[in-house]
C-alpha positions, 0 to 999 in steps of 0.5 A: 502470483510470482509475476508481480511486481511490487513498489515500494513507497518513495517515503521509505528511503533506505528503510526497508520497512515500508508498505509495498503496493502491487496491482493486480488484473483490476484489484490493489494488493498491498503487503509490508516488506519486512512480512511478505507474505502477508498480502491484503488486497482491496479494489482501486476505488478503495484504494484510491478513496484511502490514499485522498484521505491521507493526503487530506489529513484525516487520519493525522488527529488522534482521538 
């Protein structure tokens, strides 16, 4: 998929190490910017659920 347009997190600033996201048909592709050869795919619904949970702070608490 050579024409993929990756978007970096706005929180990355000048730091080159961040998560990048790309829309591919009906899926969302994610990769780490410093290891672009490893790409994971998920559905839009699951990605939206992940973002909602992160914004709600569900991953802030450590056991």
